[in-house]
N, C-alpha and C positions, 0 to 999 in steps of 0.2 A: 344497409350498410350505414355507418357512422358518417358523420359531416366529414367532408375533406376526402371521402372514399368513394373510388366509382367501380362498377363491374362493367367488362367488355368481354364480348364473345366473338372470336374470329379464329376461322381454321380449325374448328372443332375445339378450341380451348378457351375456358373461361379464365379471364385475369382480373385480378382485385389489385388495385394498385390506388397511391394517394398518401398524404399525410392525414391521419386522423386527428380531430380537433375535439373529440370526446374519448370517454373510457367508458368500458362495461363489454359485455356480450352482445354481439348482433349476428341475427341468423339470416340466411339467404337461400333462395330457392334456384336450382338450376332445374329447367324443364327442358327435355328434348322430344320432338314428336317427328314421326316418320310414316311410312305406308302401313308399316306393321305395329304401330301403337304408339305409345309415349313412355316416357320415364320420368321421374321427379326424384332429385337427390335434395336433401336439406343439408346446408352447411353452416358452419359459425365461424366467426372471427371474434377474437378476445384480445381487446386493447387495455392493456394495463397502463397507469400512471408511470411517467418516468421516476427515475431514482432520485432522491435528493439526501443531503445529509450526509454523504459519506466523506469523511476525513480521516487521515491516518494517524490523528494526534499533533503534538506541537513539536517544533524543533528542541532538541536538547544536547546539552554537553555532560559527557560521562568522563570517568576516569579510564584510562587505557587497561584492557584487559578485564572490563566489567560489564555487565549486560543492564538493559533496561526495559520497561514494558511500555509499549505504544497502545494508546486506548483509541479506538477507532469510533466515530461518532454514531449516534444512532441514526439508521434508515428508514426511510418512508418512501412509499410507490411500490412498483412491481405487484408481484401476486402475494406478498406478505412471507414467503419463504424465501431466506437470503442464503447464498453461499459466497464464501469469503477466499480471496487468496492474495497473501501477503508477498511482496517481491522485493528483491534488493539489489543494490548497484553500488559499486565504490566509486562510481562517476557521477556528477551531477547531471540529471536529465535521462541516465540510462545509458546503455541498455540494461534492463532489468532482467532478473530470473528468479524463480521460486525462491525465497527465504529459507534458511535453515530451520530445521526443526520442526513444531508444530505450527504451520502457516495458514491453517484455514478457518481460523476462529475471528470472532468479531474484534478479539484483540490480539496483540503480538509479543511475547517477549523475547528479543534477542539473544542470541548467543553472546559469549564473551568477546567483545569487538577489540582489535587494535588499530584499526584504520576509520575514518571518517566514511560513514555508510548510508546510504539514502534509501528511503522507502517508500512504498505506494501500496494502496489497497484497491482491489478490484471488486466490486459487488456486482453479482448476477441474481435476478429475480424475473420469473415471467417474460423473458425473452428481452428484459432490458438489462444493460451493463453500464456500470459508471466505474471511473478509474479516479481515485481521489489525487489530491495535489501532493508534491513529493515533500517529505518529510526528514529533514537530515539529523544524525546522531554525530555530533561532533566529538571526538577523542582528545582529551587533555592528556598529553604524554605524561607518564610515572616521573617524580621528580628524581635526580642523581646526584649524588655527592662523591667527592674525592677529597681525601684528609691532605694531600699534597705531600704526604710522606710521614717519617718519623726521624726522630734524634735521639741519640743516646749521651748523656753528659754527666759531669759530677755536680756533686749540689751547688757547688760555688760556682757555677758557669752558666752562661747564657746560652740559648739555641733559638733558632729561627726555622720554622716550619713553614715553607713558602710553596705555592700552587695549588692551594684550596680552590675548588670550582664546585657550582653548583647548577645545574638545569632546571627550569621550569619550577624555581622554587627561591628561598633566600637563605642565605648561610646564617647559623647559628652557631657559635663557639662556646661550648662547654666542657668542664674538666670534672674528672673524679677524684 
């Protein structure tokens, strides 16, 4: 057995426990003897390295109603075969649920978002699981404009149009 792991036999059960301090495949024998003979079974335990490098990209701000791509960091550890699950929440810190669309690739493209949304990526490999830190996709609302009304006058008169407003932008007056 690897360093940090022990095997015990009690009440007919062989138990392997502990925290391994090395990786690899380790073999062990369990032998039983009795009046009518004996039996030996060979077992193995594989210890994979912990996963590292799992990120879900960087925080980003996008325009309301658009999408963005999140690029996950390269993974090391496990058994070298990785499964991914992207999850999302509209609340910082979750709770999270599987993200819409194709959510099982190393990278993820969001749908068209209308509200701030938070993403994590879970990676699993060889019995190891790692959850990334949260990435925030902040929504910049679309600008709005109101001209404040219209007026009809004769060519030798003046008119005032009042009440022009804009949100999430600036007012620029033009005429044709």
